C-alpha positions as CSV (number, residue, x, y, z in Angstrom):
1,M,64.2,40.8,114.8
2,L,67.2,40.2,117.1
3,F,65.2,39.1,120.1
4,D,61.7,37.7,120.5
5,W,60.2,38.8,123.8
6,N,57.3,36.4,123.4
7,A,59.6,33.4,123.4
8,V,60.6,34.3,127.0
9,A,57.2,35.3,128.5
10,A,53.9,36.3,127.0
11,P,50.2,36.4,128.2
12,A,48.3,33.9,126.0
13,S,44.9,34.5,127.6
14,V,43.3,36.9,130.1
15,Q,40.0,35.9,131.7
16,D,38.0,38.1,134.1
17,L,35.7,35.6,135.8
18,Q,32.7,36.1,138.0
19,L,32.3,32.5,138.9
20,S,28.8,31.2,139.4
21,A,29.5,27.7,138.3
22,P,32.5,25.4,138.1
23,R,35.0,26.3,135.4
24,T,38.0,24.5,134.0
25,L,40.9,26.4,132.5
26,S,42.8,24.7,129.7
27,G,45.8,25.3,127.4
28,E,49.6,25.2,127.7
29,G,51.7,27.2,130.1
30,L,51.3,28.6,133.6
31,W,47.9,29.9,134.9
32,V,48.0,32.7,137.5
33,C,44.7,33.3,139.1
34,L,44.0,36.1,141.7
35,V,40.9,35.6,143.8
36,S,39.8,39.2,144.3
37,S,36.6,38.5,146.2
38,G,34.8,35.6,147.7
39,K,36.3,32.1,147.9
40,C,36.8,29.2,145.4
41,T,38.0,25.7,145.4
42,A,41.0,24.9,143.1
43,S,42.2,21.5,141.9
44,V,44.1,19.8,139.1
45,P,42.1,16.9,137.7
46,M,44.1,14.5,135.6
47,A,41.4,14.3,132.8
48,G,43.7,14.9,129.8
49,P,46.7,13.3,128.1
50,L,49.2,15.2,130.3
51,P,51.3,12.8,132.5
52,V,51.7,13.2,136.2
53,G,54.8,15.2,136.7
54,A,57.2,15.5,139.6
55,A,54.9,17.9,141.4
56,L,52.6,16.6,144.1
57,L,48.9,16.8,143.1
58,L,47.0,18.1,146.1
59,P,43.4,17.4,146.9
60,P,41.0,20.3,146.1
61,Q,42.1,23.5,147.9
62,S,39.9,26.2,149.3
63,V,41.3,29.7,148.2
64,P,40.1,32.8,150.0
65,A,40.2,36.4,148.6
66,G,43.6,37.9,148.3
67,H,45.3,34.7,147.4
68,L,46.7,33.4,144.1
69,V,46.5,30.1,142.4
70,L,49.5,29.0,140.3
71,S,49.1,25.9,138.2
72,R,49.2,24.2,134.9
73,A,46.0,23.1,133.1
74,P,43.6,21.6,133.4
75,L,42.8,23.8,136.4
76,A,39.4,23.3,137.9
77,L,37.8,26.2,139.8
78,A,34.6,25.9,141.7
79,P,33.0,28.9,143.5
80,E,32.1,28.8,147.2
81,G,29.4,31.4,146.9
82,S,30.0,34.5,145.0
83,C,33.5,34.6,143.7
84,H,35.6,36.8,141.3
85,L,39.0,35.9,139.8
86,L,41.4,37.5,137.3
87,C,43.2,34.6,135.5
88,I,46.1,35.0,133.2
89,Q,47.7,32.3,131.1
90,L,51.5,32.8,130.6
91,T,53.6,31.0,128.0
92,G,57.2,31.1,127.0
93,Q,60.4,29.7,128.3
94,A,60.4,31.6,131.6
95,A,56.8,30.6,132.3
96,G,57.7,27.0,131.5
97,Q,60.7,27.1,133.9
98,F,58.5,28.7,136.6
99,L,55.9,25.9,136.2
100,A,58.5,23.2,136.4
101,G,59.7,24.6,139.7
102,L,56.3,24.3,141.4
103,H,56.6,21.4,143.9
104,Q,52.8,21.0,144.3
105,L,49.8,21.6,142.2
106,P,47.8,23.7,142.5
107,F,50.2,26.0,144.3
108,L,48.5,28.6,146.5
109,A,50.4,31.8,147.2
110,K,49.7,34.5,149.8
111,G,49.0,37.7,148.1
112,S,50.8,39.6,150.8
113,S,54.0,37.9,149.9
114,C,53.9,39.2,146.4
115,P,52.1,42.6,146.7
116,A,52.9,43.9,143.2
117,A,51.3,40.8,141.5
118,A,47.8,42.2,141.6
119,E,48.9,45.5,140.0
120,L,50.9,43.7,137.3
121,M,47.9,41.4,136.5
122,G,45.6,44.4,136.3
123,R,48.0,46.2,133.9
124,L,48.2,43.0,131.8
125,A,44.5,42.9,131.6
126,E,44.3,46.5,130.4
127,E,47.1,46.2,127.8
128,K,45.3,45.8,124.5
129,A,48.1,45.5,122.1
130,T,48.7,41.8,121.4
131,H,52.2,40.4,121.1
132,S,53.7,43.7,122.2
133,R,57.0,44.1,124.0
134,A,55.1,45.9,126.8
135,R,52.9,42.8,127.4
136,S,55.9,40.5,127.5
137,Q,57.8,42.7,129.9
138,L,54.8,42.8,132.2
139,A,54.5,39.0,132.0
140,F,58.1,38.6,132.9
141,A,57.8,41.1,135.7
142,L,54.9,39.1,137.1
143,L,56.9,35.9,137.1
144,C,59.7,37.7,138.9
145,E,57.2,39.0,141.5
146,L,55.7,35.6,142.0
147,A,59.2,33.9,142.4
148,D,59.4,34.7,146.1
149,A,55.7,34.1,146.9
150,D,55.0,32.1,150.1
151,S,52.9,29.1,150.0
152,A,49.4,29.5,151.5
153,S,48.6,25.8,151.4
154,P,48.6,24.0,154.7
155,S,51.5,21.6,154.8
156,L,50.5,17.9,154.8
157,P,51.7,15.6,157.5
158,P,54.7,13.5,156.3
159,L,52.7,10.3,156.5
160,V,49.9,11.8,154.3
161,Q,52.3,13.1,151.8
162,A,54.1,9.7,151.6
163,A,50.7,8.0,151.2
164,I,49.7,10.3,148.3
165,E,53.0,9.8,146.6
166,D,52.8,6.0,147.0
167,I,49.2,6.0,145.7
168,R,50.2,8.1,142.7
169,A,53.2,5.9,141.9
170,N,51.6,2.5,142.5
171,Y,47.8,2.8,142.1
172,A,47.7,0.0,139.5
173,G,49.3,-2.6,141.9
174,L,47.9,-1.6,145.2
175,Y,45.4,-4.0,146.6
176,G,43.9,-1.5,149.0
177,V,44.4,0.7,152.1
178,E,45.6,-2.3,154.2
179,E,48.6,-2.9,151.9
180,L,49.3,0.8,151.7
181,S,49.4,1.1,155.5
182,E,51.8,-1.9,155.7
183,R,54.1,-0.3,153.1
184,L,54.1,2.9,155.2
185,G,54.7,1.0,158.5
186,V,51.5,2.2,160.3
187,S,48.2,0.7,161.3
188,K,45.3,1.0,158.8
189,S,43.2,2.9,161.4
190,H,45.9,5.4,162.0
191,L,46.5,6.0,158.3
192,V,42.8,6.4,157.6
193,R,42.3,8.8,160.5
194,T,45.4,10.9,159.7
195,F,44.7,10.9,155.9
196,T,41.1,11.8,156.2
197,A,41.8,14.7,158.7
198,A,44.3,16.2,156.3
199,V,42.8,15.6,152.9
200,G,39.1,15.4,153.6
201,V,38.5,12.0,152.1
202,P,39.8,8.6,153.2
203,P,42.8,7.0,151.4
204,G,40.6,4.4,149.8
205,K,38.5,7.1,148.1
206,Y,41.6,9.0,147.1
207,L,43.0,5.8,145.5
208,T,39.8,5.3,143.5
209,T,40.0,8.9,142.3
210,V,43.6,8.4,141.1
211,R,42.6,5.2,139.3
212,I,39.7,7.0,137.6
213,E,42.0,9.8,136.5
214,A,44.4,7.2,135.0
215,A,41.5,5.5,133.2
216,Q,40.5,8.8,131.7
217,R,43.9,9.3,130.3
218,L,44.0,5.9,128.8
219,L,40.5,6.2,127.4
220,L,41.8,9.0,125.1
221,H,43.7,6.2,123.2
222,R,41.0,4.4,121.3
223,E,43.2,1.3,120.7
224,Y,42.9,0.4,124.4
225,T,40.0,-1.9,125.2
226,L,38.1,-1.6,128.5
227,D,39.7,-4.8,129.7
228,V,43.2,-3.3,129.1
229,V,42.3,0.0,130.7
230,A,41.0,-1.8,133.8
231,S,44.1,-3.9,134.2
232,L,46.4,-1.0,133.8
233,C,44.5,1.1,136.4
234,G,44.1,-1.5,139.1
235,F,40.5,-2.6,138.5
236,S,39.6,-6.3,138.6
237,G,37.9,-6.2,135.2
238,A,36.0,-4.1,132.7
239,N,32.6,-4.6,134.4
240,Y,33.9,-3.3,137.7
241,L,35.7,-0.4,136.0
242,C,32.4,0.6,134.3
243,R,30.5,0.5,137.6
244,V,33.0,2.6,139.5
245,F,33.6,5.0,136.6
246,K,29.8,5.6,136.3
247,K,29.5,6.2,140.0
248,E,32.4,8.6,140.1
249,T,31.9,10.6,136.9
250,G,28.2,10.2,136.1
251,Q,29.1,8.8,132.7
252,S,30.1,5.4,131.3
253,P,33.6,5.0,130.0
254,A,32.2,5.1,126.4
255,Q,30.3,8.3,127.0
256,W,33.4,9.9,128.6
257,R,35.6,8.8,125.7
258,T,33.3,10.3,123.2
259,M,33.1,13.6,125.1
260,A,36.8,13.8,125.8
261,G,37.7,13.1,122.1
262,H,35.5,16.0,121.1
263,T,37.1,18.2,123.8
264,V,40.6,17.6,122.5
265,R,39.6,18.2,118.9
266,S,37.6,21.4,119.6
267,G,39.7,22.9,122.3
268,L,36.7,23.1,124.7
269,S,37.0,22.5,128.4
270,P,35.4,19.2,129.6
271,E,32.5,21.2,131.1
272,E,31.9,23.2,127.9
273,A,32.0,20.0,125.8
274,L,29.5,18.4,128.1
275,R,27.1,21.4,127.9
276,E,27.4,21.4,124.2
277,Q,26.7,17.7,124.0
278,E,23.6,18.2,126.2
279,L,22.2,20.7,123.7
280,Y,21.9,18.0,121.1
281,I,20.5,15.2,123.3
């Protein structure tokens, strides 16, 4: 073989989803999800070993019918009522370069700005021959169609974007919202008001969420004690970490560590692993 089409672009998974419960998409590469009916919420939880990249992680985004979601995994999808999606996982060098170019995750795209995307995704879903040149050509054509897609996400105010970036970069050392507002040169009340209006939660809550995400990543490494995890994530101690972790996730750090370890080994999504775990309780 002189040239391997699959090394450039290939569909690794095609999922036709009638969402009635939250679902998390996993795996390597770029996920392209078309919301064909209803509405769903999309977000990128940092619950795995993947590091935070250069892209800005947005709070959960509401996605109406006719729009597309472009993201890496884990991609959490939650229906807002009845909701149907066609989701395709693309791998290969072109898909990797496309994903690296996304400046925010999840990236919402207006379907009207890439009208051929829906047809190409439908043809990919119908193409049965695996690892065929036709599938790879369709995958590459889909990436080309998506390249000029317009963002459907509302732009965040500069202050809010700066606050999110600061929290993501310095969560372990931030003492709280008051210090954050001082670093940004605004009053605490103005920051809280502006941030909450744009994101839907106050900056203190967002900071806690980021710290929990960081703790979840560290908990995958069993050599880290809870005291070490707490200190690296900005919590005052292991006891406080356990209280906040339980409140935010519904599980203790030990329970989450056990479930996450099983998830990584089995290839299940966190929700699937939790459901499986509940069957044996």
